[in-house]
Structure formats: structure tokens, C-alpha cells
C-alpha positions, 0 to 999 in steps of 0.5 A: 288108893287115895293119898291123904295127909300122911296115909293112903285110904282105899277109894272104895269099900272092900270085897274079899277073896278066900286064901287056900292053904297055898295062898291062892285066891279063891272067890268069895260071895259078898253075901256070905260071912267069912267065919273060919276063912282066911280072906284078903281085902281087894278093891275095885269099882263096880263090885258088891262090897263085903258085908257080914264081916266083923272088926277082927275079920276085917283087920285080918283081911286088910293085913293079908293085903299089906294094909290095916283098918283106918283110924277114926281121925283118918276116916274123918279127914278122908270123909269131910276133907280139909274143911273140918266143919263139914259133916258130909263128903259132898260138903256142908253141914246139911243132909242132902237125901240121895247123894249117898246110899242111905235112908232106906230103912231096915232090910230085915223088915223089908225082906222078912216083914214087920215083927221079924226078929233081929237075931244073929241068924236073920241079921246075917241072912244073904237075902238082906243085901240082895234086897233090890235098892239096898246095897249098891256096888262100889262107886255107884253113888258118884255124888258121895265122893269126898274131897280126896276122891273116896266113895261111900264113906257115908252110907252103903255099908258101916265101916269098921275102924281100928279102935277097940274100947276097953270093953272089947267093943269096936267102932264102925262109922259112916252109917249104911244104906238103911241109915246114916243119921241116927248115930251122928250125921254123915261123917260123924256117924259112929256106932260103938255098941258091938263086940269086935267079933260082931257082924251082920249084913250092914257091917263092911270095911275099907283099908288104909296104910301109911304113906310111903 
């Protein structure tokens, strides 16, 4: 983990393992939802991170690893660094295409064609994050590293945060490989349109914990 001011944050987006009744770890495909499973967050460079996960599931996965989801201020500081005027982990306020894994458009359209329905079943299809040139392995975009040494806080997968609004909606930040600009630029990107139980191919997470 990277040490920031008063807390630690995982350097990479999380993947998960399943936990059986005895607490043993079993592999889990990052292209498959975790519905009905007990999972634990894991972190490594060069692995496919877990998409298809809800805020509730992501929080449980972090807790099973002795961590928690990151708050909005924690995400923001880790992403932009101590210079709060920055909008991107690589510095400045101007978008630089190719630094982070974003701007690639809809995987649904690319895989299933124009006019494909954006419904729950299709949005959770394993083929979406297998689309060539879409989701990247952790740490693959070296220029995405933040001043604190954290990768892919912009792009690759949306990252669920800790907050839940009064209407039950969670927030995910940083955009994903399809887009990291529509709902705010880079580190400022946030979506609050979905319930905490929602998941699709674009939703991932990473964990934080208090500094010891």
C-alpha cells in the first residue's frame, strides 16, 4: 500500500478470491460477478482487476482483507497529490490522451454492435472486459501513476467509494477505460446514479485503511 496523509491506499485496483466455508481462498474470474459469494480483496501488479462488482460487495471484500473502501477525500488526495489544483495524476489540469486507460468508448457497442440494449444482463457479460484493448492489467499504464505512487486512479475501472447517499446510491470515481471525462475531468470524475447494489463491467474498486 501507499502511505498518504493519515491513511494507506492500495497501489493497484483490486482483484478478488473466493472464500469457502473454512476460509480457504479459491480463485475467482475477474470477468464474472461475485453475487452470492464471500470474497476477499487482493492486490498485485500485472493482474486483471475485478469488474462486475457492487459497492456493497466491494466493501465486504475490503473488510475481509482487513481494509475498507476509500472516502472521497482519500481518493482525491491520492489521485492528484498534494497540489489540489491538479486534475490528473500525471499533473496539471489539461487532459493528455493515452496517459491513462480511458477514452475508448462503449465496450457494449464494440462487442455487440450499435443498438445493443444497455440492460443488466448485457452490461454484466464476461465478453465486455475481454474486449481487446479495453480493460488493462494493473500497472500497465505507467504514466497513470499519481504523486503518491498509486496507479489507475483515473481510467481502467470505475472505483466504488465509501459514501452512500440518503437515496441509497453509492459513488464511483475516476472513470473507466471507456470514458473518464463526461462526469468530471480525471480525478474529479464521479458518478452517483446507481444504487449500492448495482454492478456492471465497468465497476471496480480498491481498498484503503487507516495508517498505523
